[in-house]
C-alpha positions as CSV (number, residue, x, y, z in Angstrom):
1,M,132.6,-192.8,-7.3
2,T,136.2,-191.9,-8.1
3,D,139.1,-194.2,-9.2
4,D,140.9,-194.0,-5.9
5,A,137.8,-194.5,-3.7
6,P,138.4,-196.2,-0.3
7,T,138.7,-200.0,-0.4
8,T,138.6,-201.2,3.1
9,D,135.6,-202.7,4.9
10,A,135.1,-199.5,6.8
11,G,135.2,-197.5,3.6
12,L,138.5,-195.8,4.5
13,T,141.7,-195.7,2.4
14,T,144.6,-197.9,3.6
15,K,147.2,-195.3,2.7
16,A,149.0,-193.7,5.6
17,V,149.0,-190.3,3.9
18,P,146.5,-188.7,1.6
19,P,146.9,-189.7,-2.1
20,P,148.2,-187.1,-4.5
21,R,145.0,-185.1,-4.7
22,A,146.3,-182.9,-7.5
23,R,146.2,-185.9,-9.8
24,R,143.0,-187.4,-8.6
25,K,140.5,-187.8,-11.3
26,I,137.0,-186.6,-10.6
27,R,134.0,-188.0,-12.4
28,L,131.3,-185.4,-11.7
29,S,128.4,-187.5,-12.9
30,S,129.5,-190.5,-10.8
31,S,130.0,-188.2,-7.7
32,L,126.5,-186.7,-8.1
33,R,124.9,-190.2,-8.5
34,E,126.6,-191.3,-5.4
35,L,125.4,-188.2,-3.5
36,W,121.9,-188.8,-4.7
37,S,122.0,-192.4,-3.4
38,A,123.0,-190.9,0.0
39,R,120.0,-188.5,0.2
40,E,118.5,-190.4,3.1
41,L,121.7,-190.0,5.0
42,V,121.6,-186.2,4.4
43,R,118.1,-186.1,5.8
44,T,119.1,-188.1,8.8
45,L,122.1,-185.9,9.5
46,A,120.0,-182.8,9.2
47,E,117.4,-184.2,11.6
48,R,120.1,-185.1,14.1
49,E,121.7,-181.6,13.9
50,L,118.3,-180.0,14.4
51,R,117.6,-182.1,17.5
52,A,121.1,-181.5,18.9
53,R,120.6,-177.7,18.5
54,Y,117.1,-177.3,19.9
55,S,116.1,-180.3,22.0
56,Q,117.5,-178.9,25.2
57,A,116.7,-175.2,24.4
58,V,113.8,-173.6,26.2
59,L,112.8,-171.5,23.2
60,G,113.4,-174.3,20.7
61,L,113.1,-173.1,17.1
62,A,112.4,-169.6,18.3
63,W,116.2,-169.2,18.4
64,A,116.2,-169.3,14.6
65,V,114.1,-166.1,14.6
66,L,116.0,-164.2,17.3
67,T,119.2,-163.4,15.3
68,P,117.6,-161.7,12.3
69,L,114.9,-160.1,14.5
70,V,117.3,-158.6,17.0
71,L,119.6,-157.3,14.2
72,M,116.5,-155.8,12.5
73,I,115.6,-153.9,15.7
74,V,119.2,-152.7,16.2
75,F,119.4,-151.5,12.6
76,T,116.0,-149.8,12.8
77,L,116.8,-148.0,16.1
78,F,120.4,-147.0,15.4
79,F,121.5,-147.5,11.8
80,R,118.5,-145.8,10.4
81,R,119.2,-142.7,12.5
82,V,122.7,-142.2,11.3
83,A,122.5,-143.3,7.7
84,D,120.4,-141.9,4.9
85,V,118.9,-145.1,3.5
86,D,116.6,-144.8,0.5
87,T,113.9,-147.5,1.0
88,E,111.7,-146.1,-1.8
89,G,108.8,-145.7,0.5
90,A,109.0,-149.1,2.1
91,P,109.2,-149.4,5.9
92,Y,112.8,-149.6,7.0
93,A,112.1,-152.6,9.2
94,L,110.9,-154.6,6.2
95,Y,113.8,-153.3,4.1
96,A,116.4,-154.4,6.7
97,Y,114.7,-157.8,7.5
98,L,114.5,-158.7,3.8
99,G,118.3,-158.2,3.7
100,L,118.9,-160.1,6.9
101,L,117.1,-163.2,5.8
102,P,119.4,-164.1,2.9
103,W,122.5,-163.0,4.9
104,T,121.5,-165.1,8.0
105,F,121.0,-168.1,5.7
106,F,124.4,-167.6,4.1
107,S,126.2,-166.9,7.4
108,S,124.6,-170.0,9.2
109,S,125.3,-172.2,6.2
110,V,129.0,-171.2,6.0
111,S,129.5,-171.3,9.8
112,L,127.8,-174.7,10.2
113,G,128.9,-176.2,6.9
114,G,132.5,-175.0,7.2
115,Q,132.9,-176.9,10.5
116,S,130.6,-179.9,9.6
117,L,133.4,-182.3,8.9
118,I,135.3,-181.5,12.0
119,Q,132.2,-181.9,14.1
120,N,131.5,-185.3,12.6
121,L,135.0,-186.9,12.9
122,A,133.6,-190.0,14.6
123,L,131.5,-190.8,11.5
124,L,134.2,-189.6,9.1
125,N,136.6,-192.3,10.5
126,K,134.2,-195.2,10.8
127,V,131.7,-195.0,7.9
128,Y,132.3,-194.5,4.2
129,C,129.9,-192.1,2.5
130,P,130.2,-189.2,0.2
131,R,131.8,-186.6,2.5
132,E,129.8,-183.8,1.0
133,V,126.7,-185.1,2.9
134,F,127.9,-183.3,6.0
135,P,128.1,-179.7,4.7
136,L,125.0,-180.3,2.7
137,A,123.0,-181.4,5.8
138,S,124.2,-178.2,7.6
139,V,123.0,-176.0,4.7
140,I,119.6,-177.7,4.9
141,V,119.5,-177.0,8.6
142,A,120.3,-173.3,7.9
143,A,117.6,-173.3,5.3
144,L,115.0,-174.6,7.7
145,D,116.0,-172.0,10.2
146,T,115.5,-169.3,7.6
147,L,112.2,-170.7,6.6
148,V,111.0,-170.3,10.2
149,S,112.4,-166.8,10.3
150,T,110.3,-166.0,7.1
151,A,107.2,-166.1,9.3
152,I,108.4,-162.8,10.9
153,L,108.5,-161.3,7.5
154,G,104.8,-162.1,7.0
155,L,104.1,-160.6,10.4
156,L,105.9,-157.4,9.5
157,F,103.8,-157.0,6.3
158,V,100.7,-157.3,8.5
159,I,102.0,-154.8,11.1
160,T,103.2,-152.2,8.6
161,G,100.3,-152.6,6.2
162,Y,102.7,-152.8,3.4
163,A,101.9,-155.6,0.9
164,P,104.4,-157.5,-1.2
165,R,104.4,-156.8,-4.9
166,L,103.3,-159.1,-7.7
167,T,106.9,-159.2,-8.9
168,T,107.7,-161.4,-5.9
169,L,107.2,-164.1,-8.5
170,W,110.9,-163.5,-9.4
171,V,112.1,-164.7,-6.0
172,P,112.7,-168.3,-7.0
173,V,115.1,-167.2,-9.7
174,I,117.1,-165.1,-7.2
175,L,117.0,-167.9,-4.7
176,V,118.8,-170.2,-7.2
177,V,121.7,-167.8,-7.4
178,Q,121.8,-167.5,-3.6
179,L,121.7,-171.3,-3.1
180,A,124.4,-171.9,-5.7
181,F,126.8,-169.4,-4.1
182,T,126.1,-170.6,-0.6
183,L,126.6,-174.2,-1.4
184,G,129.9,-173.5,-3.2
185,V,131.3,-171.5,-0.3
186,A,130.2,-174.2,2.2
187,F,131.8,-177.0,0.1
188,T,135.0,-175.0,-0.2
189,L,135.4,-174.1,3.4
190,S,134.5,-177.5,4.8
191,S,137.1,-179.2,2.6
192,V,139.8,-176.7,3.5
193,V,139.1,-176.2,7.2
194,I,139.7,-179.9,8.0
195,Y,143.3,-179.5,6.8
196,L,143.8,-175.9,8.1
197,R,142.0,-175.9,11.5
198,D,143.0,-172.3,12.4
199,L,140.5,-171.2,9.8
200,R,137.7,-172.1,12.3
201,H,138.8,-169.1,14.4
202,L,139.0,-166.7,11.4
203,L,135.6,-167.7,10.1
204,P,133.4,-165.8,12.6
205,I,135.5,-162.6,12.1
206,A,135.2,-162.9,8.4
207,L,131.4,-163.3,8.6
208,Q,131.1,-160.3,10.9
209,L,133.1,-158.2,8.4
210,G,131.0,-159.6,5.6
211,L,127.8,-158.4,7.3
212,F,128.9,-154.8,6.9
213,A,130.5,-155.3,3.5
214,T,127.2,-156.5,2.2
215,P,124.2,-154.2,1.6
216,V,122.1,-155.7,4.5
217,A,121.4,-152.6,6.6
218,Y,121.8,-150.3,3.6
219,G,121.2,-150.5,-0.1
220,I,123.5,-151.3,-3.0
221,D,123.1,-147.7,-4.1
222,A,125.5,-146.8,-1.3
223,I,128.2,-148.3,-3.5
224,P,129.5,-146.1,-6.3
225,K,127.5,-147.0,-9.5
226,S,130.7,-147.4,-11.5
227,L,131.7,-150.3,-9.1
228,H,128.3,-152.1,-9.1
229,V,129.2,-154.8,-11.6
230,L,132.6,-155.5,-10.1
231,Y,131.1,-155.5,-6.6
232,S,128.4,-158.0,-7.8
233,V,131.0,-160.3,-9.3
234,F,133.0,-160.4,-6.0
235,N,130.0,-160.4,-3.7
236,P,127.0,-162.1,-5.3
237,L,124.9,-161.7,-2.2
238,A,124.7,-157.9,-2.9
239,P,122.6,-158.2,-6.1
240,V,120.7,-161.1,-4.5
241,I,119.6,-158.9,-1.6
242,D,119.0,-156.0,-4.0
243,G,116.9,-158.4,-6.1
244,Y,114.7,-159.5,-3.2
245,R,114.1,-155.8,-2.3
246,R,113.3,-154.8,-5.9
247,T,110.9,-157.7,-6.5
248,V,109.2,-158.0,-3.1
249,L,109.1,-154.3,-1.9
250,F,109.4,-152.1,-5.0
251,G,107.5,-154.0,-7.7
252,Q,110.5,-154.1,-10.0
253,A,112.2,-156.8,-11.9
254,P,115.7,-157.8,-10.7
255,D,118.6,-155.7,-12.0
256,W,119.8,-158.2,-14.6
257,D,123.0,-156.2,-15.2
258,L,124.0,-157.1,-11.7
259,L,122.3,-160.4,-11.1
260,L,123.6,-162.2,-14.2
261,P,127.3,-161.5,-13.3
262,A,126.5,-162.7,-9.8
263,A,124.9,-165.8,-11.2
264,G,128.1,-166.5,-13.2
265,T,130.2,-166.1,-10.1
266,A,127.8,-168.4,-8.1
267,A,128.0,-171.1,-10.8
268,V,131.8,-170.9,-10.8
269,V,132.0,-171.0,-7.0
270,L,129.6,-174.0,-6.8
271,V,131.4,-176.1,-9.5
272,A,134.9,-175.2,-8.3
273,G,134.0,-175.7,-4.7
274,Y,132.5,-179.1,-5.3
275,L,135.4,-180.2,-7.4
276,L,137.9,-179.0,-4.8
277,F,135.9,-180.9,-2.1
278,K,136.1,-184.1,-4.1
279,K,139.8,-183.6,-4.8
280,L,140.5,-183.2,-1.1
281,E,138.1,-185.9,0.0
282,A,140.5,-188.8,-0.3
283,G,142.7,-187.6,2.5
284,M,140.1,-186.3,4.9
285,A,140.0,-189.5,7.1
286,D,143.8,-189.5,7.3
287,V,144.0,-186.0,8.8
288,A,140.8,-186.2,10.9
């Protein structure tokens, strides 16, 4: 809870304009405790979003699988033919799909989370709660979709006869970096988009460009080696995807020279994104 928390019965500030957010003091420990106390609300919002997305859909949760599956087929049929991708003996379908899973999770989290406040304006204006529950619930929905999509990965291992390596045990470590970066970006965008609504239209374009700027259909070795560290700092998803391929397909440990700088960036983005969110939170109901 912060010093200038809403004081009315509805939990909304009585000021006509947002308070001076630059001077707003953020107590991180209090904010995290408040967020933890609202964990049931996060679960409820995630369930509601899942029902809204799939209750009237004929294929239901199968839609969560279609996006990475179709992209994998396209990459396998076309990209593989025109690009010399070194998969180190692994089937390209597995190679591409293992890159598409983390990218799809990131893309869905940013797309859903970035617009989560705007899509919940009715609640934002009526009920006081930690506003970060909305992007957090959207990230959970994206994570559940990705979990469903992972079943196709298991099926691909069976079809290709290619077994995951023992070094897959490193995956949880890489997943922490991926989650930290994704949450940070989702918090940042959701807090800014509610003030700058035009960003909603730029977001899909940026994600489309990001798909090709990230080694999803190709490997990180396509980037000049001298730029690997700098590339990993500015695009933490690159060493994350490379780490999944190394550990699951190649039987290697993650490339720590790339993953550690990416982890540093992810930590900075997460903390900075959350603090920015809390700074801007006070005026969200006023501009909603």
